[in-house]
N, CA, C and O atoms as a Tripos MOL2 file, in Angstrom:
@<TRIPOS>MOLECULE
protein
  256   255    64     0     0
PROTEIN
NO_CHARGES

@<TRIPOS>ATOM
      1 N          44.9710  -51.9900  -29.7080 N.3       1 MET1
      2 CA         44.1740  -52.0080  -30.9030 C.3       1 MET1
      3 C          43.2120  -50.8280  -30.8830 C.2       1 MET1
      4 O          42.4610  -50.6600  -29.9230 O.2       1 MET1
      5 N          43.2270  -50.0240  -31.9120 N.am      2 ALA2
      6 CA         42.3840  -48.8420  -31.9850 C.3       2 ALA2
      7 C          40.9400  -49.2360  -32.2950 C.2       2 ALA2
      8 O          40.6810  -50.2180  -32.9900 O.2       2 ALA2
      9 N          40.0160  -48.4500  -31.7640 N.am      3 ASN3
     10 CA         38.6040  -48.6830  -32.0210 C.3       3 ASN3
     11 C          38.2590  -48.2030  -33.4260 C.2       3 ASN3
     12 O          38.4420  -47.0280  -33.7430 O.2       3 ASN3
     13 N          37.7660  -49.0920  -34.2590 N.am      4 GLU4
     14 CA         37.4020  -48.7350  -35.6260 C.3       4 GLU4
     15 C          36.0630  -48.0020  -35.6250 C.2       4 GLU4
     16 O          35.1260  -48.4130  -34.9400 O.2       4 GLU4
     17 N          35.9750  -46.9210  -36.3900 N.am      5 ILE5
     18 CA         34.7590  -46.1350  -36.5120 C.3       5 ILE5
     19 C          34.1770  -46.3690  -37.9010 C.2       5 ILE5
     20 O          34.8770  -46.2530  -38.9080 O.2       5 ILE5
     21 N          32.8920  -46.6980  -37.9420 N.am      6 LEU6
     22 CA         32.2430  -47.0480  -39.1960 C.3       6 LEU6
     23 C          31.2040  -46.0110  -39.6060 C.2       6 LEU6
     24 O          30.6650  -45.2870  -38.7690 O.2       6 LEU6
     25 N          30.9340  -45.9530  -40.8990 N.am      7 THR7
     26 CA         29.8420  -45.1420  -41.4230 C.3       7 THR7
     27 C          28.5420  -45.9290  -41.2680 C.2       7 THR7
     28 O          28.5560  -47.1100  -40.9240 O.2       7 THR7
     29 N          27.4310  -45.2630  -41.5240 N.am      8 VAL8
     30 CA         26.1340  -45.9380  -41.4850 C.3       8 VAL8
     31 C          26.1110  -47.0850  -42.4890 C.2       8 VAL8
     32 O          25.6300  -48.1750  -42.1790 O.2       8 VAL8
     33 N          26.6240  -46.8440  -43.6750 N.am      9 GLU9
     34 CA         26.6290  -47.8860  -44.7010 C.3       9 GLU9
     35 C          27.4690  -49.0920  -44.2750 C.2       9 GLU9
     36 O          27.0540  -50.2350  -44.4610 O.2       9 GLU9
     37 N          28.6420  -48.8390  -43.7070 N.am     10 GLU10
     38 CA         29.5030  -49.9350  -43.2510 C.3      10 GLU10
     39 C          28.8450  -50.7190  -42.1140 C.2      10 GLU10
     40 O          28.9110  -51.9480  -42.0760 O.2      10 GLU10
     41 N          28.2080  -49.9920  -41.1840 N.am     11 ALA11
     42 CA         27.5250  -50.6540  -40.0720 C.3      11 ALA11
     43 C          26.3580  -51.4990  -40.5770 C.2      11 ALA11
     44 O          26.1360  -52.6110  -40.0970 O.2      11 ALA11
     45 N          25.6140  -50.9680  -41.5460 N.am     12 ALA12
     46 CA         24.4870  -51.7100  -42.1250 C.3      12 ALA12
     47 C          24.9740  -52.9800  -42.8170 C.2      12 ALA12
     48 O          24.3610  -54.0390  -42.6790 O.2      12 ALA12
     49 N          26.0620  -52.8760  -43.5520 N.am     13 ASP13
     50 CA         26.6310  -54.0570  -44.2120 C.3      13 ASP13
     51 C          27.0780  -55.0930  -43.1840 C.2      13 ASP13
     52 O          26.8480  -56.2890  -43.3610 O.2      13 ASP13
     53 N          27.7120  -54.6340  -42.1190 N.am     14 PHE14
     54 CA         28.2130  -55.5270  -41.0760 C.3      14 PHE14
     55 C          27.0680  -56.2990  -40.4120 C.2      14 PHE14
     56 O          27.1760  -57.5030  -40.1810 O.2      14 PHE14
     57 N          25.9640  -55.5910  -40.1050 N.am     15 LEU15
     58 CA         24.8360  -56.2220  -39.4170 C.3      15 LEU15
     59 C          23.8000  -56.8100  -40.3690 C.2      15 LEU15
     60 O          22.8590  -57.4830  -39.9470 O.2      15 LEU15
     61 N          23.9880  -56.5430  -41.6600 N.am     16 ARG16
     62 CA         23.0440  -57.0060  -42.6850 C.3      16 ARG16
     63 C          21.6370  -56.4900  -42.4340 C.2      16 ARG16
     64 O          20.6590  -57.2350  -42.4920 O.2      16 ARG16
     65 N          21.5630  -55.1960  -42.1530 N.am     17 VAL17
     66 CA         20.2880  -54.4880  -42.0280 C.3      17 VAL17
     67 C          20.3530  -53.2690  -42.9380 C.2      17 VAL17
     68 O          21.4000  -52.9870  -43.5220 O.2      17 VAL17
     69 N          19.2640  -52.5560  -43.0610 N.am     18 SER18
     70 CA         19.2520  -51.3860  -43.9390 C.3      18 SER18
     71 C          19.9130  -50.1830  -43.2640 C.2      18 SER18
     72 O          20.0440  -50.1310  -42.0410 O.2      18 SER18
     73 N          20.3190  -49.2300  -44.0800 N.am     19 LYS19
     74 CA         20.8910  -47.9870  -43.5620 C.3      19 LYS19
     75 C          19.8420  -47.2290  -42.7500 C.2      19 LYS19
     76 O          20.1740  -46.5700  -41.7640 O.2      19 LYS19
     77 N          18.5880  -47.3200  -43.1620 N.am     20 VAL20
     78 CA         17.4970  -46.6650  -42.4310 C.3      20 VAL20
     79 C          17.4050  -47.2310  -41.0140 C.2      20 VAL20
     80 O          17.2110  -46.4830  -40.0570 O.2      20 VAL20
     81 N          17.5430  -48.5330  -40.8830 N.am     21 THR21
     82 CA         17.5020  -49.1760  -39.5670 C.3      21 THR21
     83 C          18.6430  -48.6830  -38.6930 C.2      21 THR21
     84 O          18.4270  -48.3710  -37.5220 O.2      21 THR21
     85 N          19.8450  -48.6050  -39.2330 N.am     22 ILE22
     86 CA         20.9930  -48.1080  -38.4610 C.3      22 ILE22
     87 C          20.7360  -46.6800  -38.0000 C.2      22 ILE22
     88 O          20.9640  -46.3560  -36.8350 O.2      22 ILE22
     89 N          20.2660  -45.8240  -38.8990 N.am     23 ARG23
     90 CA         19.9810  -44.4250  -38.5240 C.3      23 ARG23
     91 C          18.9160  -44.3580  -37.4320 C.2      23 ARG23
     92 O          19.0370  -43.5780  -36.4880 O.2      23 ARG23
     93 N          17.8800  -45.1720  -37.5620 N.am     24 ARG24
     94 CA         16.8040  -45.1840  -36.5620 C.3      24 ARG24
     95 C          17.3500  -45.6120  -35.1990 C.2      24 ARG24
     96 O          16.9950  -45.0270  -34.1750 O.2      24 ARG24
     97 N          18.2110  -46.6320  -35.1860 N.am     25 TRP25
     98 CA         18.8130  -47.0830  -33.9310 C.3      25 TRP25
     99 C          19.7100  -46.0050  -33.3310 C.2      25 TRP25
    100 O          19.7600  -45.8540  -32.1110 O.2      25 TRP25
    101 N          20.4140  -45.2600  -34.1680 N.am     26 CYS26
    102 CA         21.2720  -44.1700  -33.6820 C.3      26 CYS26
    103 C          20.4320  -43.0800  -33.0300 C.2      26 CYS26
    104 O          20.7490  -42.6140  -31.9350 O.2      26 CYS26
    105 N          19.3600  -42.6750  -33.7060 N.am     27 VAL27
    106 CA         18.4910  -41.6140  -33.1930 C.3      27 VAL27
    107 C          17.8230  -42.0390  -31.8890 C.2      27 VAL27
    108 O          17.7130  -41.2380  -30.9610 O.2      27 VAL27
    109 N          17.3790  -43.2810  -31.8110 N.am     28 SER28
    110 CA         16.6610  -43.7630  -30.6250 C.3      28 SER28
    111 C          17.5850  -44.0460  -29.4440 C.2      28 SER28
    112 O          17.1280  -44.1390  -28.3040 O.2      28 SER28
    113 N          18.8880  -44.1840  -29.7150 N.am     29 GLY29
    114 CA         19.8320  -44.5050  -28.6520 C.3      29 GLY29
    115 C          20.0860  -45.9950  -28.4900 C.2      29 GLY29
    116 O          20.9050  -46.4030  -27.6660 O.2      29 GLY29
    117 N          19.3910  -46.8040  -29.2680 N.am     30 ARG30
    118 CA         19.6280  -48.2570  -29.1890 C.3      30 ARG30
    119 C          21.0620  -48.5980  -29.5740 C.2      30 ARG30
    120 O          21.6660  -49.5180  -29.0220 O.2      30 ARG30
    121 N          21.5960  -47.8430  -30.5290 N.am     31 LEU31
    122 CA         22.9760  -48.0180  -30.9720 C.3      31 LEU31
    123 C          23.7370  -46.7330  -30.6690 C.2      31 LEU31
    124 O          23.5280  -45.7280  -31.3490 O.2      31 LEU31
    125 N          24.6130  -46.7350  -29.6670 N.am     32 PRO32
    126 CA         25.3820  -45.5320  -29.3620 C.3      32 PRO32
    127 C          26.1990  -45.0910  -30.5740 C.2      32 PRO32
    128 O          26.9100  -45.8920  -31.1800 O.2      32 PRO32
    129 N          26.0900  -43.8210  -30.9160 N.am     33 ALA33
    130 CA         26.7710  -43.2800  -32.0910 C.3      33 ALA33
    131 C          26.9560  -41.7820  -31.9010 C.2      33 ALA33
    132 O          26.4150  -41.1850  -30.9700 O.2      33 ALA33
    133 N          27.7180  -41.1970  -32.7870 N.am     34 PHE34
    134 CA         27.9150  -39.7470  -32.7440 C.3      34 PHE34
    135 C          27.8920  -39.2170  -34.1630 C.2      34 PHE34
    136 O          28.0530  -39.9600  -35.1310 O.2      34 PHE34
    137 N          27.6860  -37.9120  -34.2610 N.am     35 LYS35
    138 CA         27.6060  -37.2930  -35.5810 C.3      35 LYS35
    139 C          28.8500  -36.4720  -35.8650 C.2      35 LYS35
    140 O          29.3910  -35.8040  -34.9850 O.2      35 LYS35
    141 N          29.2900  -36.5360  -37.1040 N.am     36 ILE36
    142 CA         30.3090  -35.6320  -37.6250 C.3      36 ILE36
    143 C          29.5970  -34.8840  -38.7420 C.2      36 ILE36
    144 O          29.3190  -35.4420  -39.8040 O.2      36 ILE36
    145 N          29.3080  -33.6230  -38.4870 N.am     37 GLY37
    146 CA         28.4820  -32.8760  -39.4280 C.3      37 GLY37
    147 C          27.0830  -33.4650  -39.4190 C.2      37 GLY37
    148 O          26.4320  -33.5240  -38.3760 O.2      37 GLY37
    149 N          26.6250  -33.8970  -40.5780 N.am     38 ARG38
    150 CA         25.2940  -34.4930  -40.6870 C.3      38 ARG38
    151 C          25.3290  -36.0140  -40.6980 C.2      38 ARG38
    152 O          24.2770  -36.6520  -40.7380 O.2      38 ARG38
    153 N          26.4970  -36.5940  -40.6650 N.am     39 GLU39
    154 CA         26.6550  -38.0460  -40.8220 C.3      39 GLU39
    155 C          26.9090  -38.7430  -39.4880 C.2      39 GLU39
    156 O          27.7180  -38.2890  -38.6790 O.2      39 GLU39
    157 N          26.2100  -39.8430  -39.2750 N.am     40 TRP40
    158 CA         26.4240  -40.6630  -38.0920 C.3      40 TRP40
    159 C          27.6960  -41.4890  -38.2360 C.2      40 TRP40
    160 O          28.0520  -41.9150  -39.3350 O.2      40 TRP40
    161 N          28.3720  -41.7090  -37.1180 N.am     41 ARG41
    162 CA         29.5240  -42.6060  -37.0460 C.3      41 ARG41
    163 C          29.2870  -43.5590  -35.8830 C.2      41 ARG41
    164 O          28.7920  -43.1690  -34.8260 O.2      41 ARG41
    165 N          29.6510  -44.8060  -36.1010 N.am     42 ILE42
    166 CA         29.3710  -45.8510  -35.1280 C.3      42 ILE42
    167 C          30.6500  -46.6110  -34.8050 C.2      42 ILE42
    168 O          31.4150  -46.9710  -35.6990 O.2      42 ILE42
    169 N          30.8690  -46.8490  -33.5280 N.am     43 SER43
    170 CA         32.0210  -47.6180  -33.0700 C.3      43 SER43
    171 C          31.7940  -49.1020  -33.3500 C.2      43 SER43
    172 O          30.7160  -49.6330  -33.0820 O.2      43 SER43
    173 N          32.8020  -49.7580  -33.8850 N.am     44 LYS44
    174 CA         32.7190  -51.2080  -34.1360 C.3      44 LYS44
    175 C          32.5090  -51.9570  -32.8240 C.2      44 LYS44
    176 O          31.8290  -52.9830  -32.7930 O.2      44 LYS44
    177 N          33.0840  -51.4520  -31.7570 N.am     45 VAL45
    178 CA         32.9010  -52.0620  -30.4360 C.3      45 VAL45
    179 C          31.4180  -52.0540  -30.0560 C.2      45 VAL45
    180 O          30.9060  -53.0410  -29.5280 O.2      45 VAL45
    181 N          30.7300  -50.9410  -30.3240 N.am     46 GLU46
    182 CA         29.3050  -50.8530  -30.0030 C.3      46 GLU46
    183 C          28.4840  -51.8140  -30.8610 C.2      46 GLU46
    184 O          27.5070  -52.3900  -30.3830 O.2      46 GLU46
    185 N          28.8710  -51.9870  -32.1150 N.am     47 LEU47
    186 CA         28.1830  -52.9620  -32.9700 C.3      47 LEU47
    187 C          28.3620  -54.3710  -32.4300 C.2      47 LEU47
    188 O          27.4210  -55.1650  -32.4120 O.2      47 LEU47
    189 N          29.5770  -54.6750  -31.9900 N.am     48 ASP48
    190 CA         29.8390  -56.0000  -31.4190 C.3      48 ASP48
    191 C          28.9880  -56.2330  -30.1760 C.2      48 ASP48
    192 O          28.4870  -57.3370  -29.9630 O.2      48 ASP48
    193 N          28.8210  -55.1920  -29.3520 N.am     49 LYS49
    194 CA         27.9920  -55.3120  -28.1480 C.3      49 LYS49
    195 C          26.5370  -55.5740  -28.5190 C.2      49 LYS49
    196 O          25.8450  -56.3410  -27.8490 O.2      49 LYS49
    197 N          26.0790  -54.9330  -29.5910 N.am     50 LEU50
    198 CA         24.7010  -55.1190  -30.0300 C.3      50 LEU50
    199 C          24.4740  -56.5450  -30.5170 C.2      50 LEU50
    200 O          23.4170  -57.1300  -30.2770 O.2      50 LEU50
    201 N          25.4590  -57.0950  -31.1950 N.am     51 VAL51
    202 CA         25.3540  -58.4510  -31.7430 C.3      51 VAL51
    203 C          25.5230  -59.4970  -30.6550 C.2      51 VAL51
    204 O          24.8730  -60.5420  -30.6880 O.2      51 VAL51
    205 N          26.3820  -59.2250  -29.7020 N.am     52 ARG52
    206 CA         26.6750  -60.1830  -28.6310 C.3      52 ARG52
    207 C          26.2710  -59.6000  -27.2840 C.2      52 ARG52
    208 O          27.1230  -59.1360  -26.5260 O.2      52 ARG52
    209 N          24.9730  -59.6230  -26.9820 N.am     53 PRO53
    210 CA         24.5510  -59.0890  -25.6860 C.3      53 PRO53
    211 C          25.1320  -59.9170  -24.5430 C.2      53 PRO53
    212 O          25.5990  -61.0380  -24.7480 O.2      53 PRO53
    213 N          25.0960  -59.3650  -23.3720 N.am     54 THR54
    214 CA         25.6220  -60.0450  -22.1930 C.3      54 THR54
    215 C          25.0000  -61.4280  -22.0730 C.2      54 THR54
    216 O          23.7810  -61.5900  -22.1240 O.2      54 THR54
    217 N          25.8530  -62.4000  -21.9150 N.am     55 GLU55
    218 CA         25.3790  -63.7820  -21.8100 C.3      55 GLU55
    219 C          24.6440  -63.9870  -20.4970 C.2      55 GLU55
    220 O          25.0590  -63.4870  -19.4520 O.2      55 GLU55
    221 N          23.5520  -64.7270  -20.5660 N.am     56 GLN56
    222 CA         22.8550  -65.1170  -19.3530 C.3      56 GLN56
    223 C          23.2610  -66.5360  -19.0190 C.2      56 GLN56
    224 O          23.2900  -67.4120  -19.8840 O.2      56 GLN56
    225 N          23.5650  -66.7450  -17.7870 N.am     57 ARG57
    226 CA         23.9090  -68.0930  -17.3520 C.3      57 ARG57
    227 C          22.6740  -68.6880  -16.6800 C.2      57 ARG57
    228 O          21.9840  -68.0140  -15.9160 O.2      57 ARG57
    229 N          22.4120  -69.9270  -16.9690 N.am     58 CYS58
    230 CA         21.2540  -70.5660  -16.3660 C.3      58 CYS58
    231 C          21.6160  -71.9730  -15.9110 C.2      58 CYS58
    232 O          22.5800  -72.5850  -16.3720 O.2      58 CYS58
    233 N          20.8190  -72.4380  -15.0120 N.am     59 CYS59
    234 CA         21.0660  -73.7670  -14.4540 C.3      59 CYS59
    235 C          19.8450  -74.6440  -14.6790 C.2      59 CYS59
    236 O          18.7110  -74.1970  -14.5120 O.2      59 CYS59
    237 N          20.0760  -75.8570  -15.0480 N.am     60 GLY60
    238 CA         18.9930  -76.8290  -15.1890 C.3      60 GLY60
    239 C          17.9060  -76.3890  -16.1430 C.2      60 GLY60
    240 O          18.1790  -75.9400  -17.2560 O.2      60 GLY60
    241 N          16.6540  -76.5270  -15.6880 N.am     61 ASP61
    242 CA         15.4980  -76.2230  -16.5260 C.3      61 ASP61
    243 C          15.0750  -74.7590  -16.4430 C.2      61 ASP61
    244 O          14.0250  -74.4040  -16.9790 O.2      61 ASP61
    245 N          15.8450  -73.9120  -15.8020 N.am     62 SER62
    246 CA         15.4290  -72.5210  -15.6370 C.3      62 SER62
    247 C          15.6130  -71.6890  -16.8990 C.2      62 SER62
    248 O          15.1070  -70.5690  -16.9700 O.2      62 SER62
    249 N          16.3210  -72.2070  -17.8920 N.am     63 CYS63
    250 CA         16.5170  -71.4750  -19.1440 C.3      63 CYS63
    251 C          15.3600  -71.7300  -20.0870 C.2      63 CYS63
    252 O          14.8110  -72.8300  -20.1540 O.2      63 CYS63
    253 N          15.0070  -70.6880  -20.8090 N.am     64 HIS64
    254 CA         13.9210  -70.8240  -21.7890 C.3      64 HIS64
    255 C          14.3910  -70.3470  -23.1190 C.2      64 HIS64
    256 O          13.6320  -70.3750  -24.0870 O.2      64 HIS64
@<TRIPOS>BOND
     1     1     2 1
     2     2     3 1
     3     3     4 2
     4     3     5 am
     5     5     6 1
     6     6     7 1
     7     7     8 2
     8     7     9 am
     9     9    10 1
    10    10    11 1
    11    11    12 2
    12    11    13 am
    13    13    14 1
    14    14    15 1
    15    15    16 2
    16    15    17 am
    17    17    18 1
    18    18    19 1
    19    19    20 2
    20    19    21 am
    21    21    22 1
    22    22    23 1
    23    23    24 2
    24    23    25 am
    25    25    26 1
    26    26    27 1
    27    27    28 2
    28    27    29 am
    29    29    30 1
    30    30    31 1
    31    31    32 2
    32    31    33 am
    33    33    34 1
    34    34    35 1
    35    35    36 2
    36    35    37 am
    37    37    38 1
    38    38    39 1
    39    39    40 2
    40    39    41 am
    41    41    42 1
    42    42    43 1
    43    43    44 2
    44    43    45 am
    45    45    46 1
    46    46    47 1
    47    47    48 2
    48    47    49 am
    49    49    50 1
    50    50    51 1
    51    51    52 2
    52    51    53 am
    53    53    54 1
    54    54    55 1
    55    55    56 2
    56    55    57 am
    57    57    58 1
    58    58    59 1
    59    59    60 2
    60    59    61 am
    61    61    62 1
    62    62    63 1
    63    63    64 2
    64    63    65 am
    65    65    66 1
    66    66    67 1
    67    67    68 2
    68    67    69 am
    69    69    70 1
    70    70    71 1
    71    71    72 2
    72    71    73 am
    73    73    74 1
    74    74    75 1
    75    75    76 2
    76    75    77 am
    77    77    78 1
    78    78    79 1
    79    79    80 2
    80    79    81 am
    81    81    82 1
    82    82    83 1
    83    83    84 2
    84    83    85 am
    85    85    86 1
    86    86    87 1
    87    87    88 2
    88    87    89 am
    89    89    90 1
    90    90    91 1
    91    91    92 2
    92    91    93 am
    93    93    94 1
    94    94    95 1
    95    95    96 2
    96    95    97 am
    97    97    98 1
    98    98    99 1
    99    99   100 2
   100    99   101 am
   101   101   102 1
   102   102   103 1
   103   103   104 2
   104   103   105 am
   105   105   106 1
   106   106   107 1
   107   107   108 2
   108   107   109 am
   109   109   110 1
   110   110   111 1
   111   111   112 2
   112   111   113 am
   113   113   114 1
   114   114   115 1
   115   115   116 2
   116   115   117 am
   117   117   118 1
   118   118   119 1
   119   119   120 2
   120   119   121 am
   121   121   122 1
   122   122   123 1
   123   123   124 2
   124   123   125 am
   125   125   126 1
   126   126   127 1
   127   127   128 2
   128   127   129 am
   129   129   130 1
   130   130   131 1
   131   131   132 2
   132   131   133 am
   133   133   134 1
   134   134   135 1
   135   135   136 2
   136   135   137 am
   137   137   138 1
   138   138   139 1
   139   139   140 2
   140   139   141 am
   141   141   142 1
   142   142   143 1
   143   143   144 2
   144   143   145 am
   145   145   146 1
   146   146   147 1
   147   147   148 2
   148   147   149 am
   149   149   150 1
   150   150   151 1
   151   151   152 2
   152   151   153 am
   153   153   154 1
   154   154   155 1
   155   155   156 2
   156   155   157 am
   157   157   158 1
   158   158   159 1
   159   159   160 2
   160   159   161 am
   161   161   162 1
   162   162   163 1
   163   163   164 2
   164   163   165 am
   165   165   166 1
   166   166   167 1
   167   167   168 2
   168   167   169 am
   169   169   170 1
   170   170   171 1
   171   171   172 2
   172   171   173 am
   173   173   174 1
   174   174   175 1
   175   175   176 2
   176   175   177 am
   177   177   178 1
   178   178   179 1
   179   179   180 2
   180   179   181 am
   181   181   182 1
   182   182   183 1
   183   183   184 2
   184   183   185 am
   185   185   186 1
   186   186   187 1
   187   187   188 2
   188   187   189 am
   189   189   190 1
   190   190   191 1
   191   191   192 2
   192   191   193 am
   193   193   194 1
   194   194   195 1
   195   195   196 2
   196   195   197 am
   197   197   198 1
   198   198   199 1
   199   199   200 2
   200   199   201 am
   201   201   202 1
   202   202   203 1
   203   203   204 2
   204   203   205 am
   205   205   206 1
   206   206   207 1
   207   207   208 2
   208   207   209 am
   209   209   210 1
   210   210   211 1
   211   211   212 2
   212   211   213 am
   213   213   214 1
   214   214   215 1
   215   215   216 2
   216   215   217 am
   217   217   218 1
   218   218   219 1
   219   219   220 2
   220   219   221 am
   221   221   222 1
   222   222   223 1
   223   223   224 2
   224   223   225 am
   225   225   226 1
   226   226   227 1
   227   227   228 2
   228   227   229 am
   229   229   230 1
   230   230   231 1
   231   231   232 2
   232   231   233 am
   233   233   234 1
   234   234   235 1
   235   235   236 2
   236   235   237 am
   237   237   238 1
   238   238   239 1
   239   239   240 2
   240   239   241 am
   241   241   242 1
   242   242   243 1
   243   243   244 2
   244   243   245 am
   245   245   246 1
   246   246   247 1
   247   247   248 2
   248   247   249 am
   249   249   250 1
   250   250   251 1
   251   251   252 2
   252   251   253 am
   253   253   254 1
   254   254   255 1
   255   255   256 2
@<TRIPOS>SUBSTRUCTURE
     1 MET1         2 RESIDUE 1 A MET
     2 ALA2         6 RESIDUE 1 A ALA
     3 ASN3        10 RESIDUE 1 A ASN
     4 GLU4        14 RESIDUE 1 A GLU
     5 ILE5        18 RESIDUE 1 A ILE
     6 LEU6        22 RESIDUE 1 A LEU
     7 THR7        26 RESIDUE 1 A THR
     8 VAL8        30 RESIDUE 1 A VAL
     9 GLU9        34 RESIDUE 1 A GLU
    10 GLU10       38 RESIDUE 1 A GLU
    11 ALA11       42 RESIDUE 1 A ALA
    12 ALA12       46 RESIDUE 1 A ALA
    13 ASP13       50 RESIDUE 1 A ASP
    14 PHE14       54 RESIDUE 1 A PHE
    15 LEU15       58 RESIDUE 1 A LEU
    16 ARG16       62 RESIDUE 1 A ARG
    17 VAL17       66 RESIDUE 1 A VAL
    18 SER18       70 RESIDUE 1 A SER
    19 LYS19       74 RESIDUE 1 A LYS
    20 VAL20       78 RESIDUE 1 A VAL
    21 THR21       82 RESIDUE 1 A THR
    22 ILE22       86 RESIDUE 1 A ILE
    23 ARG23       90 RESIDUE 1 A ARG
    24 ARG24       94 RESIDUE 1 A ARG
    25 TRP25       98 RESIDUE 1 A TRP
    26 CYS26      102 RESIDUE 1 A CYS
    27 VAL27      106 RESIDUE 1 A VAL
    28 SER28      110 RESIDUE 1 A SER
    29 GLY29      114 RESIDUE 1 A GLY
    30 ARG30      118 RESIDUE 1 A ARG
    31 LEU31      122 RESIDUE 1 A LEU
    32 PRO32      126 RESIDUE 1 A PRO
    33 ALA33      130 RESIDUE 1 A ALA
    34 PHE34      134 RESIDUE 1 A PHE
    35 LYS35      138 RESIDUE 1 A LYS
    36 ILE36      142 RESIDUE 1 A ILE
    37 GLY37      146 RESIDUE 1 A GLY
    38 ARG38      150 RESIDUE 1 A ARG
    39 GLU39      154 RESIDUE 1 A GLU
    40 TRP40      158 RESIDUE 1 A TRP
    41 ARG41      162 RESIDUE 1 A ARG
    42 ILE42      166 RESIDUE 1 A ILE
    43 SER43      170 RESIDUE 1 A SER
    44 LYS44      174 RESIDUE 1 A LYS
    45 VAL45      178 RESIDUE 1 A VAL
    46 GLU46      182 RESIDUE 1 A GLU
    47 LEU47      186 RESIDUE 1 A LEU
    48 ASP48      190 RESIDUE 1 A ASP
    49 LYS49      194 RESIDUE 1 A LYS
    50 LEU50      198 RESIDUE 1 A LEU
    51 VAL51      202 RESIDUE 1 A VAL
    52 ARG52      206 RESIDUE 1 A ARG
    53 PRO53      210 RESIDUE 1 A PRO
    54 THR54      214 RESIDUE 1 A THR
    55 GLU55      218 RESIDUE 1 A GLU
    56 GLN56      222 RESIDUE 1 A GLN
    57 ARG57      226 RESIDUE 1 A ARG
    58 CYS58      230 RESIDUE 1 A CYS
    59 CYS59      234 RESIDUE 1 A CYS
    60 GLY60      238 RESIDUE 1 A GLY
    61 ASP61      242 RESIDUE 1 A ASP
    62 SER62      246 RESIDUE 1 A SER
    63 CYS63      250 RESIDUE 1 A CYS
    64 HIS64      254 RESIDUE 1 A HIS
């Protein structure tokens, strides 16, 4: 399965945030992305990682 590459607008729609937020995350490095010309492109895999961070496993009352 090929990795789908999204535009800022598509990524914003997927995460239900503004395009400004996506651009800010790209610039800050919070969301790994690359530029083609002046436009950011974002991997769908990276968006999925942002939405589903690594699960923490906890035992008993140690979870908060």
